[in-house]
Structure formats: structure tokens, C-alpha cells
C-alpha positions in Angstrom: 137.1 58.1 90.3 137.7 58.7 86.6 140.6 57.5 84.2 142.5 60.8 85.1 142.1 59.2 89.2 140.3 63.0 89.7 136.9 63.6 91.4 134.8 66.0 90.4 135.3 67.8 93.8 139.4 67.7 93.5 138.4 68.4 89.7 136.0 70.9 89.6 135.5 72.0 93.2 131.8 72.1 94.5 128.6 71.5 92.8 127.5 75.0 92.1 124.1 75.1 90.5 124.0 77.6 87.3 120.9 79.6 86.8 118.9 77.0 84.7 120.3 74.1 87.3 119.9 72.7 90.8 116.4 72.5 93.0 114.0 75.4 91.9 113.7 78.0 95.1 113.5 81.7 95.1 116.9 83.3 93.9 118.3 80.0 94.3 117.5 80.7 98.4 118.0 77.7 101.1 114.9 75.7 100.9 113.3 74.1 104.3 110.1 72.9 104.7 109.5 75.3 107.2 106.1 73.5 107.9 107.6 70.8 109.0 107.9 69.3 113.0 111.7 68.4 112.2 112.7 72.4 110.8 110.7 73.9 113.4 114.2 75.3 115.0 114.9 76.7 111.2 114.7 80.2 112.0 114.9 83.3 109.8 114.2 86.9 109.5 112.0 86.6 106.3 110.5 83.4 105.0 109.0 83.3 101.0 105.9 81.0 101.6 104.3 80.3 98.4 100.1 79.8 98.7 99.3 77.9 95.6 95.5 78.2 95.7 93.1 79.9 93.3 89.3 78.1 93.6 88.3 81.8 94.6 88.5 83.5 92.0 85.9 85.0 89.5 87.4 84.8 86.0 90.3 82.6 84.8 92.0 80.3 87.3 95.6 79.1 87.2 97.1 81.2 90.2 98.1 77.2 92.0 100.7 77.8 89.3 101.7 80.9 90.5 104.3 80.7 93.1 106.1 78.2 90.7 105.9 80.9 88.0 107.9 83.2 90.2 110.6 80.9 91.6 111.2 80.1 87.9 111.5 83.6 87.0 114.1 84.2 89.6 116.5 81.5 88.3 118.7 84.3 87.0 119.1 85.8 90.9 121.3 84.5 93.2 122.5 85.5 96.8 125.8 86.4 95.4 124.3 87.8 92.7 121.8 90.2 93.8 123.0 93.7 94.2 120.7 96.1 92.3 121.7 99.6 90.7 118.2 100.7 91.2 118.4 100.1 95.2 122.3 100.0 95.4 122.1 97.0 97.9 121.5 93.3 97.8 118.9 92.5 100.2 120.8 89.0 100.9 123.5 90.9 102.7 121.6 93.0 104.8 122.5 90.8 107.9 119.1 89.3 108.0 118.8 85.5 106.9 116.1 84.7 104.3 114.7 81.4 103.0 112.3 79.7 100.8 109.8 78.2 102.9 108.4 75.7 100.1 104.3 76.3 99.2 101.5 75.8 102.0 99.6 72.7 100.4 96.7 74.4 100.4 93.4 71.8 99.7 91.8 72.7 96.3 88.8 70.9 97.0 87.3 71.9 100.2 87.6 75.9 101.1 86.6 75.3 105.0 89.9 73.2 105.2 92.1 75.1 102.5 91.0 78.3 104.8 92.2 77.0 107.9 95.5 75.6 106.1 96.2 79.0 105.4 95.9 80.4 108.4 97.5 78.1 110.6 100.4 78.1 108.2 101.3 81.4 108.6 100.5 81.4 112.2 103.2 78.2 112.4 105.8 80.6 111.1 104.5 83.8 112.8 105.3 82.3 116.5 108.7 80.9 115.2 111.4 83.6 116.9 113.6 85.5 114.4 117.2 84.9 113.9 118.4 88.1 114.4 116.5 90.2 116.6 115.9 93.4 115.3 117.3 96.6 116.6 115.5 98.8 115.2 96.1 96.6 92.9 93.6 97.1 89.9 90.5 96.2 91.6 88.9 96.6 94.5 88.6 93.9 97.2 86.4 95.1 99.4 83.4 93.9 98.3 81.0 92.6 100.9 80.4 89.2 98.7 78.5 88.1 95.6 74.4 87.6 96.4 73.6 84.5 96.9 76.2 83.7 99.1 75.3 80.8 101.7 78.1 80.4 103.8 80.5 81.8 105.5 83.7 80.3 103.3 81.7 81.3 100.2 82.0 85.0 100.9 85.9 84.9 101.4 87.4 85.2 97.2 90.0 87.4 95.6 87.7 90.2 95.8 85.9 90.3 99.4 88.9 89.0 101.5 90.2 93.1 102.8 86.4 93.4 103.4 86.0 90.4 105.9 89.7 91.4 107.3 87.8 94.4 108.2 84.9 93.0 109.5 87.2 90.6 111.7 89.2 93.5 113.2 92.7 92.6 111.5 93.6 96.0 109.4 93.3 99.6 110.6 91.2 102.3 108.6 94.5 103.4 107.4 94.9 101.6 104.6 94.8 102.8 100.8 93.7 101.2 97.4 96.5 102.4 94.8 96.3 102.1 90.7 92.6 100.9 90.6 91.1 100.7 87.0 88.8 97.6 87.2 84.8 98.5 86.4 83.2 98.8 89.5 79.1 97.6 90.0 78.7 101.3 91.1 79.2 104.1 93.6 78.1 101.5 96.2 81.6 100.0 95.7 83.4 103.0 96.5 81.1 103.5 99.5 81.9 100.3 100.7 85.5 100.6 100.0 85.5 104.1 102.1 83.4 102.2 105.1 86.0 100.0 105.1 88.7 102.6 106.0 90.4 102.3 102.7 91.2 105.2 100.5 91.1 105.1 97.1 93.9 106.2 94.3 92.7 105.5 90.9 94.8 104.9 87.8 94.0 108.3 86.5 95.4 109.7 90.0 99.0 108.4 89.3 99.2 109.8 86.0 98.0 113.3 87.1 99.8 113.5 90.8 102.5 111.7 89.3 104.5 109.3 91.2 105.9 111.5 94.2 102.8 113.0 95.2 101.5 109.7 95.6 103.9 108.5 97.9 103.6 111.7 100.1 100.1 110.8 100.3 100.9 107.2 101.4 103.5 108.2 103.9 100.7 110.7 105.6 98.1 108.7 105.6 100.3 105.7 107.2 102.7 107.3 109.1 104.8 105.2 111.3 102.3 102.4 111.6 102.8 98.6 110.5 102.7 98.5 106.9 101.8 95.3 104.7 101.6 95.7 100.8 100.0 93.4 98.9 100.5 93.8 95.0 98.1 92.5 92.4 100.0 91.7 89.3 97.0 93.0 86.8 97.7 96.4 88.4 100.4 96.0 86.0 99.5 96.5 82.4 98.6 93.2 80.6 100.7 93.8 77.6 103.7 93.6 80.1 102.3 91.0 82.9 99.0 89.3 80.8 99.5 85.8 83.0 96.5 87.5 85.5 93.0 85.8 86.4 92.1 89.6 85.6 92.2 90.5 82.1 91.8 94.5 82.3 93.0 96.4 79.8 93.7 99.9 79.4 96.5 99.6 82.8 98.4 102.8 83.7 100.9 101.4 85.2 103.9 99.5 83.2 106.6 97.5 85.0 109.1 100.6 85.6 106.5 102.0 88.3 105.4 99.2 89.8 109.1 98.8 90.6 109.4 102.8 91.8 106.6 102.5 94.5 108.6 100.1 96.7 112.0 102.3 96.1 109.8 105.3 97.1 108.1 103.9 100.1 111.2 102.4 102.0 111.2 104.6 104.8 107.6 102.9 105.8 107.4 100.8 108.4 107.0 97.5 106.2 106.5 94.1 108.5 105.4 92.0 105.4 104.3 91.5 101.6 102.4 89.0 98.9 102.1 89.4 95.2 98.8 87.9 94.0 97.0 86.3 90.7 99.9 85.3 89.0 98.2 82.4 86.4 101.2 81.6 83.9 98.7 79.5 82.0 98.2 83.0 79.8 101.8 83.7 80.0 104.0 84.6 77.0 107.7 83.9 77.4 107.8 84.1 80.7 107.6 87.6 80.9 105.0 87.6 83.8 106.9 85.7 86.3 110.3 87.3 85.4 108.4 90.5 86.1 106.8 89.3 89.7 109.7 87.6 90.6 112.1 90.9 89.9 109.0 92.7 91.9 109.6 90.1 94.9 113.3 91.4 95.1 112.3 94.8 95.6 110.0 94.1 98.4 113.0 91.9 100.0 115.0 95.4 99.1 112.2 97.7 101.0 111.6 95.8 104.3 115.6 95.5 104.8 116.7 99.5 103.5 116.9 102.3 106.1 116.9 104.7 103.6 115.4 104.9 99.9 118.2 104.9 97.3 120.0 108.2 96.5 120.6 107.7 92.7 123.5 110.2 92.9 126.5 107.5 92.3 129.4 109.1 89.7 128.7 107.7 86.2 131.6 107.3 84.2 131.2 107.7 80.5 133.1 106.9 77.9 134.2 110.0 75.9 135.2 109.9 72.1 
């Protein structure tokens, strides 16, 4: 009791979080340790799951802090204030339960153990029923491995995981790499990429053909198949998103283009997405974390949107 005799609840109401207060979860969403047995009955439609792992990179480490940076970049967003003029909706008000499942405690010491932990974490969540049953990169990641690798686990790194997934029969032959501009080992890299079922769209292609034509090509290739989007933060120009393990210069894609892709592809059958390689130690003023958080918001919107935004709303202008 205060000197006035009133409690906080009586005088000020609920203890609400401000953008800079409260436990850190993505956009202040409910935070649940979804992998705990005691929370196995906690149902959701979409879960956000951090994977703090960076021991398989070839250049700058630090992406283990990426999930925290992305959550921090989302602090200004709330469920009740998530309406986007670009999307013309609020993904948190589309009838789906969205929660933050925290991070997988991935081992930083043993890659064999880490790979198993990641697989078990995913299968644990994927095998859980949904809350509301529905009614209706800059570099190639298909390298076969680095010379001298001697174990199965050492072949798996940030540049080979799609190749390994292809070998294990986990992806179809209708995949696409878009925004590629990084240096390669030679034409053999392109041949390997094609052999694993990927078509390549370079950064120059995006400039020359334009986003609408690129999206038309994507839709033609994947059709109604389930689509998983893997977005590498270094596809954005490093001047706008410097916090990446791979500092590839001459990026053609600024953030506005990165935001446009999900909007134009909203009719695809998206089943999931990830955003990788955010390494906040190389950031300035959180600009990469904020951009990444906004992209995650777009991913949620694209998975829940029935139609792409029309952008034909009436705009009122002041007359002077």
C-alpha cells in the first residue's frame, strides 16, 4: 500500500510492458519454453524458435547472438500495434496463435551433438498439433564440402547444408537461389548447384529483369508446392545490414527490396522460414537487428495472408 492507500493496480491498472521494458521476446509475444515437457500441451500455429549456432562458419563468427539481436530489434512492435501499411493487415490478428519458443540450447563445443539437438528440437515442435487447424541468399549453399573434411558432421556448414539436404532427399528439384553475388570457386559451383535442383537468380538478374518478373519466375517454378524460405541477411547490402558473418560488398538489394519479395510471393504455399547469419558484433546502432526483425514480421504476414496487398487504399492529402 502507498501513502495514499492505493495499490498500483488500483491507481494505474495492469503492469504493461513498454517498448524498452519487460522480458525479451519477439514483438512482446508470449514466451514459452516449448521444448520443456511441462509445456508440451502449449499449442500454437506459428512458433518463433532461435537457433544460436555459429561454429560452422568460414569467416566471421557471432551469429549465436543473432536470435537475441533480432528480438531486441523487434522491441517497438506489439501484437496490438502490428498493423502494417505495406501488408494492410496485422499478422497477430489473423486468428492464429503465434508464440516465441525461445532458443534451442545448442552445444557450442560438439557439432555432432549440436546437429542432433537441432533435429530433435525441430521434430519436437513439428510433431505437436496446431492450436487452430487450418481450413485451407548472397552465396550458394550447395557446396559438396571443403577439401580435407573427414567426418560427416564436418561437411555440414553454412555453405553446404542445402547440398546435404539434397543428398538426404529432403528438398525437391524446384528450388531457387536468388540474389547471388558472392565470389565462387568457379563454374563447377554452378554445375553442382544445378545438379542439386536449384535454379540461380543473380543480383544482376534482379536489376535487369525487375522484381515482378523474378517473382513470376518463382511462382512458375514452385507452383503450389510447399515453400520454405531461407533468407540470408547478407543478401542485403552491407551498408544497410553490416552485421553478417559474410561481408560481401556491392550488394544490389537494399532493405526495401528485401521487404518487397515476401509481399509479392504471398500467394505461394509457405510452410516456414528462417533468417540466418545475423552477427550483431559487427552491427552499428542495431540497424541489422531492426531490419531482421522487420523481415520476420513480413515472414509472419506472408504465411498468414490469403492475397497480396493491393495498395489501392484511398490516400487523403492536405490541400494548401
